[in-house]
C-alpha positions in Angstrom: 13.1 92.5 -50.8 9.7 94.2 -50.9 7.6 94.3 -47.7 4.1 95.6 -47.4 3.5 98.3 -44.8 0.5 96.3 -43.6 2.6 93.2 -43.0 5.3 95.1 -41.2 2.8 96.8 -39.0 1.2 93.5 -38.1 4.5 91.6 -37.5 6.1 94.3 -35.3 2.8 95.5 -33.8 3.7 99.0 -34.9 2.0 102.3 -35.6 3.0 103.7 -39.0 3.9 107.3 -39.7 5.2 108.5 -43.1 6.0 111.7 -44.9 4.7 110.2 -48.1 2.0 107.8 -49.3 3.5 104.2 -49.6 2.1 100.7 -49.5 5.4 98.7 -50.0 9.0 99.4 -49.2 12.1 97.8 -50.6 14.5 96.8 -47.9 18.0 95.8 -48.9 19.5 95.6 -45.5 18.7 96.1 -41.8 21.0 97.9 -39.3 21.2 98.6 -35.6 24.5 100.5 -35.8 24.4 104.2 -36.7 28.1 104.3 -37.3 28.1 101.6 -40.0 29.1 102.8 -43.5 26.8 100.2 -44.9 23.7 102.2 -44.0 21.9 103.3 -47.3 18.6 104.7 -48.3 17.2 101.1 -48.5 18.2 100.2 -45.0 15.6 99.6 -42.3 17.2 101.0 -39.1 16.1 99.7 -35.7 16.8 102.3 -33.0 17.6 100.0 -30.1 17.5 101.5 -26.6 19.4 100.1 -23.6 20.3 101.0 -20.1 23.3 103.1 -21.3 22.7 103.7 -25.0 19.9 105.1 -27.1 20.1 105.0 -30.9 17.3 107.5 -31.1 19.8 110.2 -30.5 21.4 109.5 -33.9 18.3 109.4 -36.1 18.5 113.0 -37.3 22.1 112.4 -38.4 21.0 109.2 -40.2 18.2 111.0 -42.0 20.7 113.6 -43.2 22.8 110.7 -44.7 19.8 109.4 -46.7 18.3 106.7 -44.4 14.5 106.6 -44.9 13.1 103.8 -42.8 13.2 103.6 -39.0 11.7 101.4 -36.3 11.6 103.5 -33.1 10.1 103.6 -29.7 9.3 107.3 -30.1 9.8 109.7 -33.0 12.4 112.3 -32.0 11.0 115.9 -31.8 10.9 117.7 -35.1 11.4 114.6 -37.3 7.8 113.5 -37.7 7.7 114.4 -41.4 11.4 113.7 -42.3 11.2 109.9 -42.8 9.2 106.7 -42.5 8.7 105.5 -38.9 7.3 102.4 -37.4 6.6 103.1 -33.7 6.8 100.1 -31.4 6.8 99.4 -27.6 10.2 97.6 -27.7 12.5 98.0 -30.7 14.6 95.0 -29.8 11.5 92.8 -29.7 10.4 94.4 -33.0 13.8 93.6 -34.5 13.5 89.9 -33.5 9.9 89.7 -34.7 10.8 91.2 -38.0 13.6 88.7 -38.5 11.4 85.8 -37.4 8.8 86.9 -40.1 11.6 87.0 -42.7 12.9 83.6 -41.5 9.5 82.0 -42.0 9.7 82.7 -45.8 12.4 80.0 -46.1 11.6 76.3 -45.7 15.1 74.6 -45.9 16.4 72.8 -42.8 18.1 74.8 -40.1 20.4 73.5 -37.4 20.1 75.3 -34.0 23.0 74.9 -31.6 23.2 75.9 -27.9 25.1 74.8 -24.8 27.8 76.2 -22.6 30.9 75.2 -24.5 31.7 74.3 -28.1 28.9 76.1 -29.9 31.0 78.1 -32.2 33.5 75.2 -32.9 30.7 72.8 -33.7 29.1 75.4 -36.0 32.3 76.1 -37.8 33.2 72.4 -38.1 29.7 71.5 -39.4 30.0 74.3 -42.0 33.4 72.8 -43.1 32.1 69.2 -43.1 28.8 69.9 -45.0 30.0 72.6 -47.4 30.3 70.1 -50.2 26.7 69.0 -49.9 24.9 72.3 -49.0 24.9 76.0 -49.7 25.1 77.1 -46.1 24.2 80.2 -44.2 25.7 80.3 -40.7 26.2 82.7 -37.8 29.4 84.8 -38.3 31.9 84.4 -35.5 30.1 83.9 -32.2 27.0 86.0 -33.1 24.7 84.2 -30.7 23.1 86.9 -28.6 19.7 88.6 -28.6 21.0 90.9 -31.2 23.6 88.7 -32.9 21.2 85.9 -33.8 18.7 88.1 -35.7 21.7 89.8 -37.5 22.8 86.3 -38.6 19.4 85.0 -39.7 18.6 88.1 -41.7 21.4 87.2 -44.1 19.4 84.2 -45.4 18.6 84.3 -49.1 16.8 82.1 -51.6 20.0 80.3 -52.7 20.7 78.8 -49.3 19.5 75.3 -48.5 20.9 74.8 -45.0 21.2 77.1 -42.0 23.5 76.6 -39.0 22.9 79.1 -36.2 24.1 79.2 -32.6 22.2 80.7 -29.7 23.6 81.8 -26.4 21.7 83.1 -23.3 22.8 84.6 -20.0 19.4 85.1 -18.4 16.0 83.3 -18.1 13.4 83.9 -20.8 15.9 84.9 -23.5 15.8 81.6 -25.5 12.2 81.8 -26.4 12.9 84.9 -28.5 15.8 83.2 -30.2 13.8 80.1 -31.0 11.3 82.2 -32.8 14.0 83.8 -34.8 16.0 80.6 -35.7 13.1 78.2 -36.0 15.4 75.1 -36.0 14.5 71.7 -37.5 17.6 70.0 -36.1 18.8 70.8 -32.5 22.3 70.3 -31.1 23.1 70.6 -27.4 26.8 70.9 -26.8 28.4 70.4 -23.4 27.0 72.2 -20.3 29.5 74.0 -18.1 29.7 76.9 -15.7 29.6 79.7 -18.3 26.8 82.3 -17.4 25.9 80.4 -14.3 25.5 83.7 -12.5 22.4 84.5 -14.5 20.5 81.5 -13.3 19.3 80.1 -9.9 21.2 76.8 -10.6 22.5 74.6 -13.4 19.2 72.9 -13.8 17.4 76.1 -14.6 20.1 77.0 -17.1 19.6 73.7 -18.9 15.8 74.0 -19.0 16.1 77.5 -20.5 18.6 76.3 -23.1 16.3 73.4 -24.1 13.6 75.9 -25.1 15.5 76.3 -28.4 14.4 72.7 -29.3 10.7 72.7 -28.6 9.8 72.2 -32.3 12.8 70.3 -33.7 12.5 67.1 -35.6 15.6 65.7 -33.8 17.8 66.7 -30.9 21.4 65.6 -30.9 23.2 65.5 -27.6 25.5 63.5 -25.4 23.8 60.7 -23.4 23.8 62.3 -20.0 21.1 61.2 -17.6 21.1 64.5 -15.7 20.2 66.4 -19.0 18.0 63.7 -20.5 15.7 63.8 -17.5 15.0 67.4 -18.2 14.1 66.9 -21.9 10.5 66.5 -22.8 9.4 63.0 -23.9 7.9 64.7 -27.0 11.4 65.4 -28.4 13.0 62.9 -30.6 16.6 62.2 -29.4 19.7 61.0 -31.1 22.4 60.6 -28.4 26.1 59.8 -28.6 28.4 58.5 -25.8 31.9 57.4 -25.0 30.4 55.0 -22.4 28.4 52.8 -24.7 25.1 54.4 -23.6 24.0 56.3 -26.7 22.5 55.6 -30.1 25.9 56.2 -31.5 28.9 55.1 -29.4 32.5 56.2 -29.7 35.7 54.6 -28.5 39.3 55.9 -28.8 41.1 52.7 -29.8 44.4 54.2 -30.8 46.2 57.5 -30.9 44.0 59.6 -33.2 41.8 56.7 -34.2 38.1 56.7 -33.2 35.8 53.7 -33.4 32.2 54.4 -34.3 29.4 51.9 -33.4 25.9 52.7 -34.5 22.8 51.6 -36.5 24.2 53.8 -39.3 27.2 51.5 -39.6 30.4 50.6 -37.7 33.6 52.2 -38.8 36.9 53.7 -37.7 37.9 57.3 -38.3 41.2 59.2 -38.1 40.8 62.3 -35.9 43.2 65.3 -35.7 42.6 66.1 -32.0 42.2 64.0 -28.9 41.7 66.4 -26.0 38.4 66.0 -24.2 36.6 69.0 -25.6 37.6 68.2 -29.1 36.4 64.6 -28.8 33.0 65.8 -27.6 32.7 68.3 -30.5 33.9 65.7 -33.0 31.3 63.2 -31.7 28.6 65.8 -32.1 29.6 66.5 -35.6 29.9 62.9 -36.7 26.4 62.2 -35.2 24.9 65.1 -37.1 26.5 64.0 -40.4 25.2 60.4 -39.9 21.7 61.8 -39.2 21.9 63.9 -42.4 22.8 60.7 -44.3 26.3 61.8 -45.4 28.2 58.7 -46.7 30.6 57.2 -44.2 33.5 57.4 -46.6 32.9 61.2 -46.9 32.7 61.5 -43.1 36.0 59.7 -42.7 37.8 61.8 -45.3 36.4 65.2 -44.0 36.8 64.7 -40.3 40.5 63.9 -40.7 40.9 67.4 -42.1 39.3 69.3 -39.2 41.2 72.3 -38.0 41.6 74.5 -35.0 39.0 77.1 -35.1 40.3 80.7 -34.7 37.3 82.5 -33.3 38.9 85.9 -32.7 39.4 88.8 -35.0 42.7 90.2 -33.9 44.1 93.7 -34.1 47.9 93.8 -34.4 50.8 96.2 -35.0 52.2 95.9 -38.5 55.3 96.8 -40.3 56.1 100.5 -41.2 53.5 101.9 -38.8 50.6 99.8 -40.2 47.7 98.3 -38.1 46.5 94.9 -39.1 43.0 93.5 -38.7 43.7 89.8 -38.8 40.6 87.8 -39.9 42.6 85.4 -42.0 40.6 82.2 -41.4 37.2 82.9 -42.8 35.7 84.4 -45.9 32.0 84.7 -46.3 29.8 87.6 -47.3 28.2 88.2 -43.9 31.5 88.1 -41.9 33.0 90.5 -44.5 30.4 93.1 -43.5 31.3 92.7 -39.9 35.1 92.8 -40.5 34.7 96.0 -42.6 32.8 97.7 -39.7 35.7 96.6 -37.4 38.2 98.1 -39.9 36.3 101.4 -39.9 35.9 101.6 -36.1 39.6 100.6 -35.3 41.4 102.2 -38.2 44.5 104.1 -37.1 45.1 105.7 -40.5 42.8 107.3 -43.1 44.3 104.9 -45.7 42.5 101.6 -45.6 43.6 98.5 -47.5 41.8 95.1 -47.8 43.5 91.8 -48.7 40.6 89.5 -49.8 40.3 86.0 -51.1 37.6 84.3 -53.1 34.4 84.2 -51.0 32.5 81.0 -50.5 29.0 80.0 -49.5 27.4 83.4 -50.0 24.2 82.0 -51.4 24.5 84.4 -54.4 25.6 83.6 -57.9 29.2 84.7 -58.7 28.4 88.0 -60.5 25.8 89.1 -57.9 28.1 88.2 -55.0 31.0 90.2 -56.2 28.8 93.1 -57.2 27.7 93.2 -53.6 31.3 92.9 -52.3 32.2 95.7 -54.6 29.5 97.9 -53.3 30.6 97.1 -49.7 34.2 98.1 -50.5 33.0 101.3 -52.2 30.7 102.3 -49.3 33.6 101.7 -46.8 35.9 103.9 -48.8 38.6 101.3 -49.2 41.6 102.9 -50.9 43.3 99.7 -52.1 42.2 96.1 -52.6 44.4 93.0 -53.1 42.1 90.4 -54.8 43.5 86.9 -54.4 41.8 84.0 -56.2 40.7 82.7 -59.5 37.2 84.1 -59.1 37.5 87.5 -57.2 40.3 88.6 -59.6 37.8 88.7 -62.4 35.5 91.2 -60.6 35.7 94.5 -58.6 36.1 96.5 -61.8 34.4 99.6 -60.4 37.1 100.0 -57.8 40.0 102.3 -58.6 42.9 100.4 -57.1 42.6 96.6 -57.3 45.8 94.5 -57.4 45.0 91.0 -58.6 46.7 87.7 -57.9 45.9 84.1 -58.9 46.9 82.7 -55.5 48.4 83.4 -52.1 51.7 82.0 -53.4 51.6 84.5 -56.3 51.0 87.4 -53.8 53.9 86.2 -51.6 56.2 85.9 -54.6 55.6 89.6 -55.5 55.5 90.9 -51.9 57.5 94.0 -51.1 57.3 95.3 -47.6 57.9 98.9 -48.8 54.5 98.8 -50.4 52.8 98.9 -47.0 53.1 101.8 -44.7 50.9 104.1 -42.5 47.7 102.3 -43.3 45.1 100.0 -41.7 45.0 96.6 -43.4 42.2 94.1 -43.2 43.4 90.6 -44.1 40.4 88.3 -44.8 40.6 85.0 -46.5 39.1 81.6 -46.7 41.1 79.1 -44.7 42.3 77.2 -47.8 44.2 80.3 -48.9 46.6 80.3 -46.0 46.5 84.0 -45.4 48.3 83.5 -42.1 51.5 83.6 -44.2 50.5 87.1 -45.4 49.9 88.1 -41.7 53.3 86.8 -40.8 55.0 89.0 -43.4 53.0 92.1 -42.4 53.1 91.7 -38.6 55.6 93.7 -36.6 58.0 91.1 -35.2 58.6 90.8 -31.5 59.4 87.9 -29.3 57.0 85.1 -28.4 55.6 86.8 -25.3 52.4 88.7 -26.0 49.8 90.7 -24.1 46.4 89.8 -25.4 43.7 92.6 -25.0 40.1 91.5 -25.2 38.2 94.5 -26.6 34.9 92.9 -26.0 35.8 92.8 -22.3 36.7 96.5 -22.3 33.3 97.2 -23.8 31.6 95.1 -21.1 33.4 96.8 -18.3 32.6 100.2 -19.6 28.9 99.3 -19.8 29.1 97.9 -16.2 30.2 101.3 -14.9 27.7 103.1 -17.1 25.0 101.0 -15.5 25.9 102.6 -12.1 25.2 106.2 -13.3 22.4 108.2 -14.8 22.0 108.1 -18.6 22.7 111.8 -18.9 26.0 111.6 -16.9 29.0 112.1 -19.0 31.9 109.6 -18.9 35.6 110.3 -19.0 38.0 107.4 -19.4 41.6 107.4 -18.3 44.0 106.0 -21.0 47.2 107.3 -19.4 50.4 105.3 -18.9 49.9 103.5 -22.2 46.3 102.6 -21.3 47.4 101.1 -17.9 49.9 99.0 -19.9 47.2 97.7 -22.3 47.9 100.0 -25.3 46.5 103.5 -25.5 45.4 104.3 -29.0 43.7 100.9 -29.6 41.7 101.3 -26.4 41.0 105.0 -27.3 39.7 103.9 -30.8 37.2 101.6 -29.0 36.2 104.3 -26.6 35.7 106.8 -29.4 33.5 104.2 -31.1 31.5 104.0 -27.9 31.1 107.7 -27.9 32.5 108.4 -24.4 32.8 112.1 -23.7 36.4 112.6 -22.7 39.7 110.8 -22.6 42.3 111.5 -19.9 46.1 111.2 -20.4 48.9 112.1 -18.0 51.2 114.1 -20.3 50.9 116.0 -23.6 53.0 113.5 -25.6 50.4 110.8 -24.8 47.7 113.1 -26.2 49.8 113.9 -29.3 50.2 110.2 -30.0 46.4 109.7 -29.8 45.8 112.6 -32.2 48.3 111.2 -34.6 46.5 107.9 -34.4 43.2 109.5 -35.5 41.5 110.2 -32.1 39.4 113.3 -32.5 37.4 113.3 -29.3 38.2 115.7 -26.4 41.4 114.8 -24.5 42.3 116.2 -21.1 46.0 116.3 -20.1 46.0 115.7 -16.4 49.7 116.6 -15.6 50.5 119.3 -18.1 54.0 120.7 -18.1 54.4 124.4 -18.9 56.9 123.6 -21.7 54.2 121.6 -23.5 51.5 124.2 -23.6 52.1 125.3 -27.2 52.1 121.6 -28.3 48.8 121.1 -26.5 47.2 124.0 -28.3 48.5 122.7 -31.7 46.9 119.3 -31.1 43.7 120.6 -29.4 44.5 119.0 -26.0 42.8 120.5 -23.0 45.0 121.2 -19.9 44.2 120.5 -16.3 45.1 123.7 -14.4 46.0 123.0 -10.8 47.6 126.2 -9.6 48.1 130.0 -10.1 51.5 129.6 -11.6 50.2 127.2 -14.3 47.2 129.4 -14.9 49.3 132.5 -15.6 51.8 130.5 -17.7 49.0 129.1 -19.9 47.4 132.6 -20.2 50.7 133.9 -21.6 50.7 131.2 -24.2 47.0 131.8 -25.0 47.7 135.5 -25.6 50.6 134.5 -28.0 48.3 132.2 -30.0 45.4 134.7 -29.8 43.0 132.1 -28.4 39.4 132.6 -27.5 37.7 130.6 -24.8 40.1 127.8 -25.0 38.9 124.9 -22.7 40.7 124.4 -19.4 39.9 122.1 -16.4 40.3 123.4 -12.9 41.5 120.9 -10.3 40.6 121.5 -6.6 42.7 120.0 -3.8 40.1 118.7 -1.4 42.4 116.4 0.5 44.7 114.4 -1.8 47.4 117.1 -1.3 49.0 116.2 -4.6 47.8 118.8 -7.2 45.0 121.4 -7.1 43.8 124.8 -6.0 43.3 125.4 -2.3 40.4 127.5 -1.1 42.8 130.2 -0.2 43.7 130.5 -4.0 40.1 131.2 -5.0 40.1 135.0 -4.8 43.2 135.3 -7.1 41.8 132.5 -9.4 38.4 134.3 -9.8 40.1 137.6 -10.4 42.3 136.2 -13.1 39.5 134.4 -14.9 37.2 137.4 -14.6 39.8 139.5 -16.5 40.1 137.3 -19.6 38.0 135.8 -22.4 41.0 133.7 -23.6 40.0 130.7 -21.5 36.8 128.8 -20.8 36.4 126.7 -17.6 35.1 123.5 -19.1 35.1 121.5 -16.0 35.9 121.7 -12.2 37.0 118.5 -10.6 38.9 116.9 -7.7 40.3 113.5 -6.9 39.3 111.1 -4.1 42.1 109.7 -2.1 40.3 106.8 -0.3 37.1 106.0 -2.2 38.2 102.3 -2.3 38.7 102.1 1.5 35.6 101.6 3.7 37.6 102.3 6.8 38.3 105.9 5.5 34.7 106.7 4.5 34.6 109.8 6.8 37.6 111.2 5.0 36.0 110.6 1.6 32.8 112.3 2.8 34.8 115.3 3.9 36.3 115.5 0.4 32.9 115.3 -1.1 31.5 118.0 1.1 34.5 120.3 0.3 34.1 119.7 -3.4 30.4 120.5 -3.4 30.9 123.7 -1.4 34.0 124.9 -3.3 32.8 124.1 -6.8 29.4 125.8 -6.1 31.3 128.9 -4.8 33.4 129.1 -8.0 30.4 128.6 -10.2 28.4 131.3 -8.5 31.2 133.9 -8.5 32.4 133.1 -12.0 28.9 132.9 -13.4 29.7 129.7 -15.3 28.1 126.3 -16.0 30.9 123.8 -16.1 31.0 120.0 -15.9 31.8 118.8 -12.4 33.4 115.4 -11.6 35.0 113.9 -8.6 34.2 110.1 -8.8 37.0 107.8 -10.0 36.4 104.0 -10.7 35.9 103.1 -7.0 34.0 106.3 -6.4 31.5 105.3 -9.1 31.0 102.0 -7.4 30.8 103.3 -3.8 29.5 106.9 -4.0 27.3 107.0 -7.1 25.0 109.6 -5.6 27.9 112.1 -6.1 28.3 111.7 -9.8 27.5 115.3 -10.8 27.7 115.8 -14.5 30.6 113.4 -15.2 32.5 110.5 -13.8 36.0 109.1 -14.5 36.6 105.4 -15.3 40.2 104.2 -14.8 41.5 100.8 -13.9 38.0 99.4 -13.7 37.8 99.5 -17.4 40.7 97.0 -17.5 38.9 94.5 -15.3 40.2 95.4 -11.8 37.6 96.4 -9.2 38.0 97.4 -5.6 36.4 94.4 -3.9 35.6 90.8 -4.7 32.0 91.4 -5.7 33.0 94.2 -8.1 35.7 92.0 -9.6 33.0 89.3 -10.3 31.0 91.8 -12.4 34.0 92.7 -14.5 35.6 90.7 -17.3 39.3 90.1 -17.6 40.8 92.3 -20.3 44.5 91.5 -20.4 46.2 88.0 -20.7 50.0 87.8 -20.7 51.1 84.7 -22.6 54.3 83.1 -23.8 55.6 79.7 -24.9 57.9 77.0 -23.6 61.3 77.4 -25.2 63.1 74.3 -23.8 62.5 71.5 -21.3 65.4 70.1 -19.2 65.5 67.0 -17.1 67.0 67.9 -13.7 68.4 65.2 -11.4 68.2 65.2 -7.6 70.8 67.7 -6.3 71.2 69.6 -9.5 70.4 73.4 -9.5 68.6 75.8 -11.7 69.4 79.4 -12.5 71.7 82.1 -11.1 73.0 81.6 -7.6 71.7 78.0 -7.5 68.6 79.2 -5.6 66.7 76.1 -6.6 68.1 72.6 -6.0 66.0 69.7 -7.1 64.8 67.4 -4.3 63.4 64.9 -6.9 63.9 64.2 -10.5 62.2 67.2 -12.2 61.3 68.5 -15.5 62.0 72.3 -15.8 60.7 74.4 -18.6 62.4 77.7 -19.7 60.1 80.4 -20.9 61.0 83.7 -22.6 59.9 86.4 -20.2 61.8 88.0 -17.3 62.2 91.2 -15.3 62.9 93.2 -18.4 59.4 92.4 -19.4 58.0 93.6 -16.1 57.9 90.4 -14.0 59.6 91.1 -10.7 62.4 88.9 -9.4 60.4 88.7 -6.1 57.9 86.5 -8.0 60.5 83.7 -8.4 62.0 81.1 -6.1 58.7 79.1 -5.8 56.7 82.1 -4.5 54.9 82.7 -7.8 53.6 80.4 -10.6 52.3 80.3 -14.2 49.5 78.4 -15.7 50.1 75.6 -18.3 47.2 73.5 -19.5 45.1 74.7 -16.6 47.7 73.6 -14.0 50.0 75.7 -11.8 53.7 75.5 -12.6 55.8 77.0 -9.8 58.5 79.4 -10.8 61.9 78.0 -9.7 65.1 79.8 -9.1 65.8 83.4 -9.8 63.8 85.2 -12.6 66.3 86.4 -15.2 66.3 89.5 -17.3 64.7 87.7 -20.3 63.7 84.3 -19.0 62.3 82.3 -16.1 62.2 78.6 -15.3 59.1 76.7 -14.1 58.6 73.2 -12.7 56.5 71.1 -15.1 57.2 67.7 -13.5 53.4 67.1 -13.0 52.2 68.7 -16.2 51.9 67.0 -19.6 53.3 69.7 -21.9 56.0 70.2 -24.5 58.2 72.7 -26.2 55.8 75.3 -27.7 53.0 74.8 -25.2 51.2 78.0 -24.2 52.0 79.6 -20.8 49.8 82.1 -19.1 51.6 84.6 -16.9 48.4 86.4 -15.8 44.8 86.4 -17.1 41.4 85.2 -16.1 42.8 82.2 -14.1 45.6 84.1 -12.4 44.4 87.7 -11.8 46.8 90.6 -11.5 45.2 91.3 -8.2 46.7 88.0 -6.8 50.1 88.9 -8.2 49.9 92.4 -6.8 49.1 91.1 -3.4 52.2 88.8 -3.5 54.3 91.7 -4.7 53.0 93.9 -1.9 51.8 96.5 -4.4 48.7 97.4 -6.4 47.4 96.0 -9.7 48.2 99.3 -11.4 51.9 98.7 -10.9 51.7 95.1 -12.3 49.8 96.2 -15.4 51.8 99.4 -16.2 55.1 97.5 -15.6 54.7 95.2 -18.6 57.4 96.4 -21.0 56.5 97.9 -24.3 58.8 95.3 -25.9 56.0 92.8 -25.2 53.8 92.7 -28.3 50.1 93.8 -27.7 47.5 91.8 -29.7 43.9 93.2 -29.6 41.0 90.9 -30.5 37.2 90.7 -30.6 35.3 87.5 -30.2 
């Protein structure tokens, strides 16, 4: 689309600088991600700046790749005449203002959704329920933030005639910006809960802030709740629903899966697929919206009966034959395809990239233009092979070299051969009607029902939390040793490489080799190098920690054999841990050896704090910090070097941030475990260990359960067997009613002895069945609680989870 320079200056309140005379620019896309392969010469790039990131650093590289147009807060030195710049005070506000200007060019109805719970489900269900009547543009996944909303809205085109966008806030004054971007005509307020309470003084303030999305709507749809209604302006037109006969539209569950609807729009009964409280609320919201939009009752009845569970997470899984799967098998629209391709690039574990793609719906483009755009996306992302499944997509993508076409998913499954997939990263993305979960099942590495789910968004959040405690220029090293503290090393490393951390730390060389083989190119320090692995480390460009004269001389010998020059090493000083490291009495020999060679370069000098998480040992920590400052300064002066220095670990960052030097090390904090209650509250849970109920037994009074009859029923009991035991990392000490699991938000005590592969839990008071989900640990049962009961530390709980437990990585 063409935009005049004058309009852009006015909309973004920008000063304009150009290396050429232009009045109008053609913008095909906008971007905030310098790493995206979708950036082209017609992209308008917004250089966002945050507390711990600054996209201005990447502008020179983007110019070299052909990007011409930038919105910046300052022009990087030396680039004034290299591109077109709009200089603004705040690039995020400029981004929002630009998208609000773009949104104002379209006059079709837009539904704006906010609330604490159910936003994404209501959005996805409304999209399904209304797709026969409208050409819909909606937020992809849960893109509801200050950045996610404008990224969603900018995808509008002239063929759309209904928008559905969700908006989420975590702080006061955020919703006003999102209201200007979305400009909703119809408002939906979903249920209000405790999510993001910490950002507001109280629940009332949070509700008032959320209601700012609806200040110009024609109608606001919400539950009849007097506490909320009292906060809504009398100027706002309301359409309320209720299960208590208080709303404009009233609902009554009259039978299993049958809902009675009583309203001025008509009275009718409707078959519903779910009857849990949250689903009933979301179904009521959707039915009320459809009635307001004048959808015929017969159509509402037919469509609501076919509602489905919404899979909101894009999952990263291990596949057969050393493949990695990006499972996005429940949605297929153009905007979410762009997002999924970025995830594929950022989390690929192999250079070979394959996409399995169905027909794409609700793009707003005519068929030829849509698939031309899809084809360009796939070309720009350097996809080596495409499986095109569907009657429409199979007739397109002719410019791609390797397209295998199928009429249907069944056709693909009939011709499937697992030997055709090996050593590649595979994106599986299909519309729900194509049933691509069957393809995922064939390609997924099969392990038992117990899984450890890793939330990559939480990893990113925790990394940014610790970054917020340090100076912007301070480097960050992240520890991914011990299989990423049990969470999976190379998947976490991929994410950290995407976030451009400075170093990774592993314990042994073979861990570093595994990361290199998985495509990790960033610097890796081996913290416990064995002399026998020195040649391997050099072959894989791994950098050794050197902690003693014996190791230094041994590595020098290998360095001579390989004819190295200034190979990076990292000197560890023993300031009090008394585990590994040079003592001050070693310094004369150390200096003498290093003065006599140019084979090695001291890249960093560091030490390790023994008690940084123990307030009662603060004097010991201060003594370590004093030694490190003195000893490292002495070495730097005598060696005439300028190395990176680092001594702060996770708890050190939190408690002693004034000693951050040039780099800090983040360890278990990345995985959501802090060193006190307040720090824990700032972190997000990363790992959730889950399984399913295999069998349920009715146990009479006096009957026993498990080995040794250590549990004898004192009442009639229901006992569930679940497939996880001490071979998976759950200690036997957690059994015999000491520990518990979570089923349907309730505690189920572990009864009897934990077995090698199974445990039994008491579900007498819990409404559940075979196949119900069981949480072993996660957000509601933290590893810190389990560690305390086991008389150990969270590290041991997390690293003890067996590698036979399947790891599933996901992004919201």
